[in-house]
Structure formats: C-alpha cells, structure tokens
N, C-alpha and C positions, 0 to 999 in steps of 0.2 A: 744102331744108328737111328736117331729121331729127326723127323722132318716136319716142319710147320709151314702151312700155307694160309695166307689171309689177304682178302681183298679189303684194304683199309679205307676205301672210299675217299681218297685224297686228303685224309686227315693226319695231323701230327699225333700219331699214337705211339711214339717211340717209347714212352714210359710203360704203357700197357704191353707192348711187344716184348720189351726187356723183361718185364715181370713174368710173362708166360714162358719166355725162352729159358730163363734161369730156373724156374720152377720145374720145367720138364726136360731140362738138359738137352736142348735142341742143337743138333749138329748143322742142319741146313735150314735157313729161313728163306721162304719164297713169298714175296709180296707183290700185289698188283694194285693199280690206282695209287701208286706211291708218289708222294710229293714232299718227303722229308729230306732235309739236308743230310748227306751221307755222314759227314763228320759228327753231327748231332746224334744220329742214329748209332754210330760206332761208340760214341762216348757213353751212351746208355748201355749198349751191349757189353762193353768192356769194363763195366763197373764191378764185375765179379772176378772170378779166377780164370775164366776162359778168355781167349783172344779170338775175336771175330774179324774177318776181312770181307771186303766187297769182292764178289766174283762178277766181274764186269760182263755185260752183254754187248755184243758187237752189232747185231742186226735186229735185236728184239727191243722194241720200245715199251712194251707193256709189262715187263717182269723185272723185278729187282731181287738179287740173291745175295745173302750174307752167309758166311760159313766159317766154322772153326776147323774145317778140314784144310790140309795143305792145298793151296790153289791148283797145283798140277794134278791133284787127284779128282778134280772136277772140271773136265775139259770140254769145250764146246765141240759138238759134232755137227749141228745144223741149227740155223736160226731163221726166223721170219719175223715180221712185225709183231705178231701176237703169240709167238711161242719160242722157246729155247729148248734144245735137247743136249744133255750133258752125259758124257761117259763118266761114271763114278767108280773109282777104285778105293776100296776101304779094307783095312786089315781083316783077315779071316772071312772075307766075303768074295764071291765071284763078281766080276764087273757087271754093271747093269746100266741101262739107258734110263736116265731121269728126264722126263718130258714135263715141262712146266708151261702152262698156257692160260691166257685170258682171251677167250674167243668172243666173236661179235654177238651183239645183244638184240633181242626181239624189239627193244625200244627203237632201234635204228634200222633194222633190216627185216625183210619179209622171210617167211619160212623157207622158201626156195633158196634164198641166199644163204640162210643159216645151214641148210643141209649141204649145199655145195661146198661151203667152207669146211664142214666136217670131212667130206670126201678128200679135199685137198690136204687137210690135216693128217688123215689116216695114210694117204699116199706118202707124205713126208716122213711119217714114222716108219712105214715099211722100208723106205729107201735108207733111212738112218740105220735100221736094224741090219739090212743087207750089207751096207757099206762097212759097218763095224763088226759084223758077224755076231750080233748079240740077240739072243732070244729073250733075255731077262729085261723086262720093261715095266716102269711105273709111270703112269700119267697122273698129274695132279694139277688142279687149277680151278678157276671159275670158267666153266664150260658153257654157261648161259643156256643150258638145257637141263631138264630133269632126267633122271635115270630111265624113265619110261618113254622118252621122246625119240623121234626117228634118228637124229644124228648120233645118239648114243647106242641104239640097239640095232640099227640096220647093218647089213653085211658090208656095204660100201662106206659106212661110217665107222664108228669104233667097235661095233659088234660086241657089245658088253652085256653079259648075262648076269642075272642075280643068283644063279645056281652054280656052286663050285663044281658039282659033278658034271654039269654040262661043259663048263669052261675047261675042265681037265681032259675032255675029249680033244682039245687043242684047236679043232676047226670043224666046219661043216661045209658040205658041198651043195650049191644051188645052181641048177642049169649047167652042171659040169664044171663050175668054177669053185675053187676052194677058198674059204674065208676064215682067217684065224680069229679066235676068240680073245676077248679080255673078260676078266671077272670084275663085277662091280659090287663091292660090299656095302655101298652107301644105301642100298635098298633097306638095310637093317635099321635105318634111322627114321623111317616114315612112321607116323601114327603115334597115338597117345601111349601105347604100351611098348614103344620102340626102345632101342638102346639109347642111353644117355638122357640128358635133361631137356633137349630141344628136338622136335620132330622135323628138323630141317636146318638149313644154313641161311635162309633168306625168307622173310615174311612179306607177302604181297597183299596189301589191304585196300586197294582202290575200289571204288564203288562200280563194279561191273557185274553183269549177270553170270559170267563164267570166269571163275578164278579158282586156283588150287590152294590159296592161303599159303601154307608152308611149302617151300620149294627146296630142293637139294641141287643147287646150281654149282656148288663147290664140291668137287669129288676126287676120289682116289680110285683109279682103275689099275688092275694088276694083270700082267700076262700070266698064262697058266704056269709057266716055269718058275714064277715067284710067289705063287699062292702060299706055299708052305713057309715062306720067309717073312710074310706079313700077316701075323695072326689078327683075326677080326677084333679080338679083345684089345689090341693095341692101336685101333683106329678110333679116333675121338673127335666129336664136334665139341670144341671147347666153349664153355659158358661161364667159367669162373677160374680164378686162381686165388692165392692167399689174400691179396689186397684188393681185388676187383671182381665185379660181377657184370657180365655182358648182357644179362637179362634184367628187365624190370620185375617188380613183384608180381605183375600180372602175366609173366611168362613171355612177354614180347621182347624183341631185341631192343636194347638201349642204343638206338641209332643217334640219339642226341649227343651222348658223351663218347660213344665209340663208333664203330662202323655199322652199316646196315646189313653187313654179312658177318656171320660167325666164322672164326678160324677153324681149321681142321689140322689134326696132327696124326701121324702114324709112325710106327717103328718097324725097322727091318732087322730081323735077327741074323746072327751069324750062320754061315752054312754048316 
C-alpha cells in the first residue's frame, strides 16, 4: 500500500498530484490546504486505469482524502477540526490506525499553545487506539514542528525518537508513568548528505537572526508494532516525477508553480 501526503498551499495542483499519484501507484492520497473542486480532482485522478473516490471527512476541516480502496475499508474512528483517524483494512495486512493531521502553526500560535495542542492530539490518538484495540498506528501530516521540537519528542507529546532500537522498547517510564514511543524516520532527511534530493519539506528564508532554513514539518511517525511494515527505503520526500520538478535549479522549492511544501510518500508492506 502506498500513501501520499501533500500540503498544497491552497493551489490547484490537480495535474501535479495526478502525475505523482499515477507514477507511484498511490492508494491513499491525503491533502491539506486543499481548495480544488472535487470533481476536477477526480477527473484528473481517474484519467488512468485506477478509480479513485473521495473519502469524506465529517468533523475534520483541514484534511481531504482520496482513495482507490473500497470506502468501507477506510472507516472514520475519530475526528477533530485538524485531524482525522481512520481504521484501515487492506488485504494481507493487519488493520491499523491511520492518523492524518494538519496542526496549528507557529505563525499564529505561541509555543505553549502548540505544545498543548500536541498533548490533546496524543490523548486523542491514545483513546482511538484503546477504543479500537489497535497497537498499529501511522501518523502523517503537516505537524508544524520539526522532529527535534518539544511537541514531537516530549513524553506527553508524540514521544517520537529517531532510533528504531529505542522505539522497539515500546515505552519508557518517567516519574512512575509509562509513555509509549513512536519512531520518527524523518530524521534521516536532514542535512546535505541525507537521504533524497532535499534536506527537508519546507524552506524558511526570512531575514531573522535565528532560523533553521530547511525544516521537516511534514512527517511520518510509526508505532513500534509497524516499524517492520514501513521500510525506511520506502519513505520519500518527493521532488520530481516524469513530467515535473518541484525544485528549482538552485535546489530551492518551486513555490511559484507548486506548493511551498514538498510531498511525502511511504509504503506499507504486507504482513
């Protein structure tokens, strides 16, 4: 199963989305900052041999999902304004919880608000796991924090580590309270010698004394029980396809013709 996520920055990128989807045989498409007419998007997606449908959100305003799975195999478990959680049933795979999110931004909220939102988000994931009795979870989306920031790494946040060996310990205890891990493979994309053609998914270039330049705001986080099902080699920050390049010749994101974010794709292998 192949899954694509892209913050499309409110642009009509239906042609680019379709090109990427068809080239990589995407099963589930997750978009945020979406403003395309659904029928126009479906006309592009269904120009090939596969048939895609809209998987409607009921309480989530920030995410749009298209899929070629049978819609009953992608059922809503829980939703809020900025996230949706779906139970996914797929042939030859154990069910898992797919969490898609577009969380609040530093541009509009202070750090305390951001961290509190991550606590609320993690509590909602824990509840969905308990209600559905699912240990297998994948989180994907524009989290608006880097992998090294508090909301991602703190125990009361997503508690995501860069080290598989640590994540496979399942949890750790702090002050007699147990906190379950997620694994964050997106650390592998930082820096000039990193995996792939871009050292991040978002480039921040404002004239400030303190800035990180490349950021990885768009991420895939994996529960320990699914680490073996999502190989690192099958996680990609997409920069090009046959007919398009999302980067300029200088290596910067082509935010004029496309989005200011790069899309990410990952694959889930059969059990």
